[in-house]
C-alpha positions, 0 to 999 in steps of 0.5 A: 513522522514516518511514511511507509512506502509499499510498492506493488507489482500486480499479477498479469490478470489484475495489471490493468486500470481496473486492477489498480483502481480495485487496489486504490479503492480497497486501500482507501476503504481499509486503511483510515481505520487501521491502528496507528495510520495518520494518513494514506495515499495511493499512487498510480505510475505517472510515466512509462518507467514507473509503469514498467516496474510497479502498478501501485504505490501506497504511502502510509503515514505514521507518528513513529516507526513503532506504530507500524507494528500495530498496523501490520498485525491489525486483523483488518490489515492481515485480511486485506494482505492475505484475502484481498492483496495476495491474490492480486500481487506478483511482487511487493516491496516495502520500506519505512522513511522518517520525513519532515524536519 
């Protein structure tokens, strides 16, 4: 299994509880229907150290790393990234990791 970790630093106007909740809710609405996605979790910082660096983390699960290509180019993901997320995000970092045994 592969997990894609996407860390988001929200723009100042959205870097509050309501802004984080809006991202969480939209991710939960859009991501389950994206190709290749086996699961998605959304995290909010649990301590001051995490909160100083990031506002939201997405953990998206796939069977194989190759499945991330279909997810990234799916029209619903492109619309999410371009229309919903881009105006709200100051910085984004993403990495894929193999998990499990």
